[in-house]
Jmol script that loads the backbone (N, CA, C; Angstrom):
load data "model"
ATOM      1  N   MET A   1       0.811  -1.175   0.266  1.00  0.00           N
ATOM      2  CA  MET A   1      -0.142  -0.131   0.239  1.00  0.00           C
ATOM      3  C   MET A   1       1.234   1.478  -0.183  1.00  0.00           C
ATOM      4  N   ASN A   2       1.660   1.172   0.935  1.00  0.00           N
ATOM      5  CA  ASN A   2       2.911   2.206   0.861  1.00  0.00           C
ATOM      6  C   ASN A   2       3.448   2.647  -0.518  1.00  0.00           C
ATOM      7  N   THR A   3       3.883   1.421  -1.099  1.00  0.00           N
ATOM      8  CA  THR A   3       4.399   1.790  -2.909  1.00  0.00           C
ATOM      9  C   THR A   3       3.256   2.368  -3.842  1.00  0.00           C
ATOM     10  N   LEU A   4       1.984   2.113  -3.479  1.00  0.00           N
ATOM     11  CA  LEU A   4       0.886   3.070  -4.219  1.00  0.00           C
ATOM     12  C   LEU A   4       0.995   3.904  -4.013  1.00  0.00           C
ATOM     13  N   LEU A   5       0.685   4.463  -2.607  1.00  0.00           N
ATOM     14  CA  LEU A   5       0.846   5.807  -2.153  1.00  0.00           C
ATOM     15  C   LEU A   5       1.789   6.852  -2.547  1.00  0.00           C
ATOM     16  N   ILE A   6       3.106   6.220  -2.733  1.00  0.00           N
ATOM     17  CA  ILE A   6       4.707   6.942  -3.227  1.00  0.00           C
ATOM     18  C   ILE A   6       4.301   6.949  -4.641  1.00  0.00           C
ATOM     19  N   ILE A   7       3.601   5.762  -5.551  1.00  0.00           N
ATOM     20  CA  ILE A   7       3.138   6.301  -7.018  1.00  0.00           C
ATOM     21  C   ILE A   7       2.200   7.221  -7.019  1.00  0.00           C
ATOM     22  N   GLN A   8       1.219   7.425  -5.876  1.00  0.00           N
ATOM     23  CA  GLN A   8       0.633   8.260  -6.233  1.00  0.00           C
ATOM     24  C   GLN A   8       1.136   9.581  -6.246  1.00  0.00           C
ATOM     25  N   ILE A   9       1.693  10.079  -5.457  1.00  0.00           N
ATOM     26  CA  ILE A   9       2.428  11.022  -5.254  1.00  0.00           C
ATOM     27  C   ILE A   9       3.386  11.817  -5.984  1.00  0.00           C
ATOM     28  N   PHE A  10       3.953  10.910  -6.857  1.00  0.00           N
ATOM     29  CA  PHE A  10       4.960  10.969  -8.024  1.00  0.00           C
ATOM     30  C   PHE A  10       3.701  11.405  -9.435  1.00  0.00           C
ATOM     31  N   ILE A  11       2.548  10.725  -9.604  1.00  0.00           N
ATOM     32  CA  ILE A  11       1.434  10.951 -10.414  1.00  0.00           C
ATOM     33  C   ILE A  11       1.160  12.472 -10.228  1.00  0.00           C
ATOM     34  N   THR A  12       0.636  12.306  -8.962  1.00  0.00           N
ATOM     35  CA  THR A  12      -0.032  13.433  -8.724  1.00  0.00           C
ATOM     36  C   THR A  12       1.117  15.265  -9.184  1.00  0.00           C
ATOM     37  N   LEU A  13       1.945  15.231  -8.478  1.00  0.00           N
ATOM     38  CA  LEU A  13       3.297  16.143  -8.888  1.00  0.00           C
ATOM     39  C   LEU A  13       3.427  16.451 -10.661  1.00  0.00           C
ATOM     40  N   ALA A  14       3.557  15.228 -11.269  1.00  0.00           N
ATOM     41  CA  ALA A  14       3.957  15.332 -12.518  1.00  0.00           C
ATOM     42  C   ALA A  14       2.242  15.924 -13.180  1.00  0.00           C
ATOM     43  N   LEU A  15       1.472  15.479 -12.566  1.00  0.00           N
ATOM     44  CA  LEU A  15       0.301  16.251 -13.258  1.00  0.00           C
ATOM     45  C   LEU A  15       0.019  17.308 -13.029  1.00  0.00           C
ATOM     46  N   ILE A  16       0.374  18.235 -12.076  1.00  0.00           N
ATOM     47  CA  ILE A  16       0.413  19.407 -11.686  1.00  0.00           C
ATOM     48  C   ILE A  16       1.412  20.094 -12.747  1.00  0.00           C
ATOM     49  N   GLY A  17       2.425  19.459 -12.674  1.00  0.00           N
ATOM     50  CA  GLY A  17       3.713  20.709 -13.506  1.00  0.00           C
ATOM     51  C   GLY A  17       3.192  20.219 -15.040  1.00  0.00           C
ATOM     52  N   VAL A  18       2.628  18.900 -15.423  1.00  0.00           N
ATOM     53  CA  VAL A  18       2.363  19.317 -17.259  1.00  0.00           C
ATOM     54  C   VAL A  18       0.639  20.216 -17.082  1.00  0.00           C
ATOM     55  N   ILE A  19       0.255  20.170 -15.922  1.00  0.00           N
ATOM     56  CA  ILE A  19      -0.882  21.014 -16.267  1.00  0.00           C
ATOM     57  C   ILE A  19      -0.315  22.860 -15.976  1.00  0.00           C
ATOM     58  N   LEU A  20       0.550  22.833 -15.250  1.00  0.00           N
ATOM     59  CA  LEU A  20       1.054  24.365 -15.351  1.00  0.00           C
ATOM     60  C   LEU A  20       1.969  24.465 -16.346  1.00  0.00           C
ATOM     61  N   LEU A  21       2.313  23.500 -17.027  1.00  0.00           N
ATOM     62  CA  LEU A  21       2.805  23.930 -18.636  1.00  0.00           C
ATOM     63  C   LEU A  21       2.465  24.312 -19.519  1.00  0.00           C
ATOM     64  N   GLN A  22       0.892  23.982 -19.735  1.00  0.00           N
ATOM     65  CA  GLN A  22       0.252  24.169 -20.742  1.00  0.00           C
ATOM     66  C   GLN A  22       0.043  25.793 -20.691  1.00  0.00           C
ATOM     67  N   ARG A  23      -0.414  25.906 -22.052  1.00  0.00           N
ATOM     68  CA  ARG A  23      -0.689  27.843 -22.055  1.00  0.00           C
ATOM     69  C   ARG A  23      -2.265  27.433 -22.327  1.00  0.00           C
ATOM     70  N   SER A  24      -2.976  28.685 -21.515  1.00  0.00           N
ATOM     71  CA  SER A  24      -4.543  28.545 -21.828  1.00  0.00           C
ATOM     72  C   SER A  24      -4.833  28.899 -23.226  1.00  0.00           C
ATOM     73  N   GLU A  25      -5.385  28.670 -23.980  1.00  0.00           N
ATOM     74  CA  GLU A  25      -6.106  28.592 -25.116  1.00  0.00           C
ATOM     75  C   GLU A  25      -7.465  28.596 -24.828  1.00  0.00           C
ATOM     76  N   GLY A  26      -8.568  29.150 -25.725  1.00  0.00           N
ATOM     77  CA  GLY A  26      -9.810  29.222 -26.013  1.00  0.00           C
ATOM     78  C   GLY A  26     -10.444  27.736 -26.265  1.00  0.00           C
ATOM     79  N   GLY A  27     -10.006  27.214 -27.086  1.00  0.00           N
ATOM     80  CA  GLY A  27     -10.521  25.519 -27.499  1.00  0.00           C
ATOM     81  C   GLY A  27      -9.361  24.264 -27.078  1.00  0.00           C
ATOM     82  N   ALA A  28      -9.049  24.620 -25.540  1.00  0.00           N
ATOM     83  CA  ALA A  28      -8.216  23.480 -25.098  1.00  0.00           C
ATOM     84  C   ALA A  28      -8.737  22.254 -24.838  1.00  0.00           C
ATOM     85  N   LEU A  29     -10.050  22.271 -25.149  1.00  0.00           N
ATOM     86  CA  LEU A  29     -10.835  21.017 -25.096  1.00  0.00           C
ATOM     87  C   LEU A  29     -10.976  19.917 -26.428  1.00  0.00           C
ATOM     88  N   SER A  30     -10.660  20.433 -27.143  1.00  0.00           N
ATOM     89  CA  SER A  30     -10.904  19.609 -28.722  1.00  0.00           C
ATOM     90  C   SER A  30      -9.509  19.077 -28.303  1.00  0.00           C
ATOM     91  N   MET A  31      -9.688  17.257 -28.595  1.00  0.00           N
ATOM     92  CA  MET A  31      -8.819  16.642 -28.717  1.00  0.00           C
ATOM     93  C   MET A  31      -8.410  16.240 -29.891  1.00  0.00           C
ATOM     94  N   GLY A  32      -7.910  16.880 -31.127  1.00  0.00           N
ATOM     95  CA  GLY A  32      -7.700  16.488 -32.489  1.00  0.00           C
ATOM     96  C   GLY A  32      -6.595  16.297 -32.809  1.00  0.00           C
ATOM     97  N   GLY A  33      -5.873  15.295 -33.577  1.00  0.00           N
ATOM     98  CA  GLY A  33      -4.872  14.992 -33.684  1.00  0.00           C
ATOM     99  C   GLY A  33      -4.121  15.843 -34.782  1.00  0.00           C
ATOM    100  N   GLY A  34      -3.049  15.391 -34.840  1.00  0.00           N
ATOM    101  CA  GLY A  34      -2.126  16.279 -35.902  1.00  0.00           C
ATOM    102  C   GLY A  34      -0.887  15.120 -36.961  1.00  0.00           C
ATOM    103  N   ASN A  35      -0.235  15.642 -37.778  1.00  0.00           N
ATOM    104  CA  ASN A  35       0.576  14.831 -38.153  1.00  0.00           C
ATOM    105  C   ASN A  35       1.979  14.911 -37.339  1.00  0.00           C
ATOM    106  N   SER A  36       2.932  14.015 -37.895  1.00  0.00           N
ATOM    107  CA  SER A  36       3.840  14.400 -36.525  1.00  0.00           C
ATOM    108  C   SER A  36       4.755  14.678 -37.151  1.00  0.00           C
ATOM    109  N   SER A  37       4.951  15.607 -38.050  1.00  0.00           N
ATOM    110  CA  SER A  37       5.734  16.776 -38.349  1.00  0.00           C
ATOM    111  C   SER A  37       5.613  18.270 -37.736  1.00  0.00           C
ATOM    112  N   SER A  38       4.215  18.099 -37.189  1.00  0.00           N
ATOM    113  CA  SER A  38       4.066  19.312 -36.346  1.00  0.00           C
ATOM    114  C   SER A  38       4.516  18.783 -34.865  1.00  0.00           C
ATOM    115  N   MET A  39       5.048  17.839 -34.653  1.00  0.00           N
ATOM    116  CA  MET A  39       5.342  17.751 -33.059  1.00  0.00           C
ATOM    117  C   MET A  39       5.726  18.511 -32.109  1.00  0.00           C
ATOM    118  N   PHE A  40       6.850  19.367 -32.651  1.00  0.00           N
ATOM    119  CA  PHE A  40       7.892  20.348 -31.725  1.00  0.00           C
ATOM    120  C   PHE A  40       7.317  21.553 -32.396  1.00  0.00           C
ATOM    121  N   THR A  41       6.246  21.996 -33.081  1.00  0.00           N
ATOM    122  CA  THR A  41       5.644  23.096 -33.128  1.00  0.00           C
ATOM    123  C   THR A  41       4.955  23.411 -31.915  1.00  0.00           C
ATOM    124  N   ALA A  42       4.409  24.746 -32.263  1.00  0.00           N
ATOM    125  CA  ALA A  42       3.638  25.277 -30.870  1.00  0.00           C
ATOM    126  C   ALA A  42       2.362  24.707 -30.589  1.00  0.00           C
ATOM    127  N   ARG A  43       1.902  24.429 -31.363  1.00  0.00           N
ATOM    128  CA  ARG A  43       0.271  23.547 -31.525  1.00  0.00           C
ATOM    129  C   ARG A  43       0.921  22.306 -31.412  1.00  0.00           C
ATOM    130  N   GLY A  44       1.685  21.535 -31.907  1.00  0.00           N
ATOM    131  CA  GLY A  44       2.370  19.976 -31.490  1.00  0.00           C
ATOM    132  C   GLY A  44       2.976  19.917 -30.470  1.00  0.00           C
ATOM    133  N   THR A  45       2.875  20.834 -29.405  1.00  0.00           N
ATOM    134  CA  THR A  45       3.565  20.911 -28.016  1.00  0.00           C
ATOM    135  C   THR A  45       2.556  20.694 -27.248  1.00  0.00           C
ATOM    136  N   SER A  46       1.422  21.642 -27.457  1.00  0.00           N
ATOM    137  CA  SER A  46       0.444  21.598 -27.050  1.00  0.00           C
ATOM    138  C   SER A  46      -0.825  20.324 -27.001  1.00  0.00           C
ATOM    139  N   ASN A  47      -0.732  19.990 -28.239  1.00  0.00           N
ATOM    140  CA  ASN A  47      -1.252  18.348 -28.499  1.00  0.00           C
ATOM    141  C   ASN A  47      -0.762  17.302 -27.359  1.00  0.00           C
ATOM    142  N   LEU A  48       0.926  17.110 -27.336  1.00  0.00           N
ATOM    143  CA  LEU A  48       1.447  16.480 -26.906  1.00  0.00           C
ATOM    144  C   LEU A  48       1.387  16.940 -25.328  1.00  0.00           C
ATOM    145  N   LEU A  49       1.315  17.867 -24.834  1.00  0.00           N
ATOM    146  CA  LEU A  49       1.313  18.297 -23.472  1.00  0.00           C
ATOM    147  C   LEU A  49      -0.508  17.598 -22.693  1.00  0.00           C
ATOM    148  N   THR A  50      -1.325  17.842 -23.891  1.00  0.00           N
ATOM    149  CA  THR A  50      -2.944  17.408 -23.746  1.00  0.00           C
ATOM    150  C   THR A  50      -2.687  15.983 -23.302  1.00  0.00           C
ATOM    151  N   LYS A  51      -2.064  15.452 -24.264  1.00  0.00           N
ATOM    152  CA  LYS A  51      -1.906  13.829 -24.286  1.00  0.00           C
ATOM    153  C   LYS A  51      -1.461  13.493 -22.816  1.00  0.00           C
ATOM    154  N   ILE A  52      -0.169  14.164 -22.360  1.00  0.00           N
ATOM    155  CA  ILE A  52       0.460  13.844 -21.375  1.00  0.00           C
ATOM    156  C   ILE A  52      -0.344  13.826 -20.267  1.00  0.00           C
ATOM    157  N   THR A  53      -1.223  14.918 -20.316  1.00  0.00           N
ATOM    158  CA  THR A  53      -2.136  15.199 -18.979  1.00  0.00           C
ATOM    159  C   THR A  53      -3.089  14.141 -19.025  1.00  0.00           C
ATOM    160  N   SER A  54      -3.496  13.801 -20.078  1.00  0.00           N
ATOM    161  CA  SER A  54      -4.954  12.723 -20.276  1.00  0.00           C
ATOM    162  C   SER A  54      -4.535  11.312 -19.445  1.00  0.00           C
ATOM    163  N   VAL A  55      -3.025  10.866 -19.785  1.00  0.00           N
ATOM    164  CA  VAL A  55      -2.682   9.920 -19.624  1.00  0.00           C
ATOM    165  C   VAL A  55      -2.254   9.803 -18.605  1.00  0.00           C
ATOM    166  N   LEU A  56      -1.785  10.557 -17.847  1.00  0.00           N
ATOM    167  CA  LEU A  56      -1.816  11.077 -15.758  1.00  0.00           C
ATOM    168  C   LEU A  56      -2.846  10.955 -15.348  1.00  0.00           C
ATOM    169  N   ALA A  57      -3.795  11.447 -15.719  1.00  0.00           N
ATOM    170  CA  ALA A  57      -5.568  11.566 -15.126  1.00  0.00           C
ATOM    171  C   ALA A  57      -5.596  10.140 -15.459  1.00  0.00           C
ATOM    172  N   ILE A  58      -5.929   9.270 -16.409  1.00  0.00           N
ATOM    173  CA  ILE A  58      -6.250   7.903 -16.414  1.00  0.00           C
ATOM    174  C   ILE A  58      -5.417   7.106 -15.601  1.00  0.00           C
ATOM    175  N   LEU A  59      -3.958   7.262 -15.073  1.00  0.00           N
ATOM    176  CA  LEU A  59      -3.439   6.846 -14.023  1.00  0.00           C
ATOM    177  C   LEU A  59      -3.476   7.150 -12.729  1.00  0.00           C
ATOM    178  N   PHE A  60      -4.006   8.331 -12.443  1.00  0.00           N
ATOM    179  CA  PHE A  60      -3.993   9.076 -11.166  1.00  0.00           C
ATOM    180  C   PHE A  60      -5.662   8.203 -10.866  1.00  0.00           C
ATOM    181  N   MET A  61      -6.607   8.349 -11.620  1.00  0.00           N
ATOM    182  CA  MET A  61      -8.038   7.830 -11.551  1.00  0.00           C
ATOM    183  C   MET A  61      -7.590   5.764 -11.029  1.00  0.00           C
ATOM    184  N   GLY A  62      -7.029   5.652 -12.126  1.00  0.00           N
ATOM    185  CA  GLY A  62      -6.853   3.906 -11.765  1.00  0.00           C
ATOM    186  C   GLY A  62      -6.080   3.867 -10.610  1.00  0.00           C
ATOM    187  N   ASN A  63      -5.215   4.177 -10.280  1.00  0.00           N
ATOM    188  CA  ASN A  63      -4.649   4.417  -8.934  1.00  0.00           C
ATOM    189  C   ASN A  63      -5.287   4.689  -7.684  1.00  0.00           C
ATOM    190  N   CYS A  64      -5.874   5.494  -7.606  1.00  0.00           N
ATOM    191  CA  CYS A  64      -7.160   5.739  -6.650  1.00  0.00           C
ATOM    192  C   CYS A  64      -8.019   4.712  -6.579  1.00  0.00           C
ATOM    193  N   LEU A  65      -8.720   3.969  -7.627  1.00  0.00           N
ATOM    194  CA  LEU A  65      -9.462   2.999  -7.291  1.00  0.00           C
ATOM    195  C   LEU A  65      -8.713   1.826  -6.912  1.00  0.00           C
ATOM    196  N   LEU A  66      -7.587   1.595  -7.530  1.00  0.00           N
ATOM    197  CA  LEU A  66      -6.544   0.311  -7.143  1.00  0.00           C
ATOM    198  C   LEU A  66      -6.619   0.494  -5.455  1.00  0.00           C
ATOM    199  N   MET A  67      -6.024   1.505  -5.111  1.00  0.00           N
ATOM    200  CA  MET A  67      -5.786   1.811  -3.484  1.00  0.00           C
ATOM    201  C   MET A  67      -7.049   1.497  -2.668  1.00  0.00           C
ATOM    202  N   THR A  68      -8.442   2.269  -3.427  1.00  0.00           N
ATOM    203  CA  THR A  68      -9.649   1.920  -2.906  1.00  0.00           C
ATOM    204  C   THR A  68      -9.755   0.582  -2.585  1.00  0.00           C
ATOM    205  N   VAL A  69      -9.805  -0.129  -3.635  1.00  0.00           N
ATOM    206  CA  VAL A  69      -9.959  -1.869  -3.795  1.00  0.00           C
ATOM    207  C   VAL A  69      -9.255  -2.405  -2.743  1.00  0.00           C
ATOM    208  N   ILE A  70      -8.023  -2.085  -2.701  1.00  0.00           N
ATOM    209  CA  ILE A  70      -6.965  -2.952  -1.679  1.00  0.00           C
ATOM    210  C   ILE A  70      -7.441  -2.372  -0.403  1.00  0.00           C
ATOM    211  N   THR A  71      -7.815  -1.408   0.201  1.00  0.00           N
ATOM    212  CA  THR A  71      -8.418  -0.873   1.438  1.00  0.00           C
ATOM    213  C   THR A  71      -9.387  -1.231   1.874  1.00  0.00           C
ATOM    214  N   SER A  72     -10.378  -1.855   0.973  1.00  0.00           N
ATOM    215  CA  SER A  72     -11.155  -1.945   1.638  1.00  0.00           C
ATOM    216  C   SER A  72     -11.618  -3.644   1.301  1.00  0.00           C
ATOM    217  N   HIS A  73     -10.571  -4.322   0.787  1.00  0.00           N
ATOM    218  CA  HIS A  73     -10.182  -5.703   0.803  1.00  0.00           C
ATOM    219  C   HIS A  73      -9.441  -5.814   2.557  1.00  0.00           C
ATOM    220  N   SER A  74      -8.741  -5.216   2.555  1.00  0.00           N
ATOM    221  CA  SER A  74      -8.169  -5.248   4.058  1.00  0.00           C
ATOM    222  C   SER A  74      -8.911  -5.108   5.287  1.00  0.00           C
ATOM    223  N   ILE A  75      -9.722  -3.674   5.102  1.00  0.00           N
ATOM    224  CA  ILE A  75     -10.722  -3.310   5.936  1.00  0.00           C
ATOM    225  C   ILE A  75     -11.974  -4.639   6.409  1.00  0.00           C
ATOM    226  N   ASN A  76     -12.427  -5.083   5.224  1.00  0.00           N
ATOM    227  CA  ASN A  76     -12.777  -6.678   5.419  1.00  0.00           C
ATOM    228  C   ASN A  76     -12.334  -7.670   6.000  1.00  0.00           C
ATOM    229  N   ASN A  77     -11.284  -7.909   6.128  1.00  0.00           N
ATOM    230  CA  ASN A  77     -10.553  -8.841   6.121  1.00  0.00           C
ATOM    231  C   ASN A  77     -10.073  -8.587   8.046  1.00  0.00           C
ATOM    232  N   GLN A  78     -10.217  -7.724   8.231  1.00  0.00           N
ATOM    233  CA  GLN A  78      -9.817  -7.231   9.805  1.00  0.00           C
ATOM    234  C   GLN A  78     -11.150  -7.209  10.331  1.00  0.00           C
ATOM    235  N   THR A  79     -12.328  -7.123   9.605  1.00  0.00           N
ATOM    236  CA  THR A  79     -13.605  -6.949  10.333  1.00  0.00           C
ATOM    237  C   THR A  79     -13.910  -8.599  10.551  1.00  0.00           C
ATOM    238  N   LYS A  80     -13.589  -9.639   9.697  1.00  0.00           N
ATOM    239  CA  LYS A  80     -14.163 -11.126   9.661  1.00  0.00           C
ATOM    240  C   LYS A  80     -13.486 -11.033  10.576  1.00  0.00           C
ATOM    241  N   VAL A  81     -12.096 -11.208  11.298  1.00  0.00           N
ATOM    242  CA  VAL A  81     -11.192 -11.475  12.257  1.00  0.00           C
ATOM    243  C   VAL A  81     -11.767 -10.957  13.688  1.00  0.00           C
ATOM    244  N   VAL A  82     -12.284  -9.905  13.733  1.00  0.00           N
ATOM    245  CA  VAL A  82     -12.640  -9.284  14.614  1.00  0.00           C
ATOM    246  C   VAL A  82     -14.140 -10.156  15.293  1.00  0.00           C
ATOM    247  N   SER A  83     -15.134 -10.316  14.209  1.00  0.00           N
ATOM    248  CA  SER A  83     -16.187 -10.694  14.478  1.00  0.00           C
ATOM    249  C   SER A  83     -16.212 -12.074  14.490  1.00  0.00           C
ATOM    250  N   GLN A  84     -15.452 -12.760  14.355  1.00  0.00           N
ATOM    251  CA  GLN A  84     -15.594 -14.584  14.722  1.00  0.00           C
ATOM    252  C   GLN A  84     -15.409 -14.449  16.225  1.00  0.00           C
ATOM    253  N   PRO A  85     -16.109 -15.278  16.678  1.00  0.00           N
ATOM    254  CA  PRO A  85     -16.492 -15.831  18.385  1.00  0.00           C
ATOM    255  C   PRO A  85     -14.805 -16.522  18.245  1.00  0.00           C
ATOM    256  N   GLN A  86     -14.574 -16.563  19.453  1.00  0.00           N
ATOM    257  CA  GLN A  86     -13.428 -17.289  20.252  1.00  0.00           C
ATOM    258  C   GLN A  86     -13.995 -18.338  20.197  1.00  0.00           C
ATOM    259  N   GLN A  87     -12.998 -19.493  19.949  1.00  0.00           N
ATOM    260  CA  GLN A  87     -13.308 -20.951  20.030  1.00  0.00           C
ATOM    261  C   GLN A  87     -12.443 -21.487  21.106  1.00  0.00           C
ATOM    262  N   GLN A  88     -13.456 -22.251  22.235  1.00  0.00           N
ATOM    263  CA  GLN A  88     -12.574 -22.899  22.878  1.00  0.00           C
ATOM    264  C   GLN A  88     -12.308 -24.076  23.036  1.00  0.00           C
TER     265      GLN A  88
END
end "model"
wireframe off; spacefill off
backbone 0.3
color backbone group
C-alpha cells in the first residue's frame, strides 16, 4: 500500500507540473490529432501536453481505484477476524 501511495504522489506532482506547463487557449478541450511533422511546433507541443495530461489523469484515477479496492479488502478481512467468536 505504501508503494501505491508513493506512486500516487509522483503521479500527482507530474500532473500538476504538466498542467502548469500548458498555455491557456480558448479551445483547449478539442483533442484533434495532428501529423508527426508538427510535433515540436507550438500546436504540436500543446497536443503532446494534452495527451500526457490525459494519460496521467487516467493513471491517477486508476491508482485511486486500486488503492480503494485494496483498502476495502483489507478492512473486510480485519472485520472478519474481529467478528469471529473465540473458540475454546
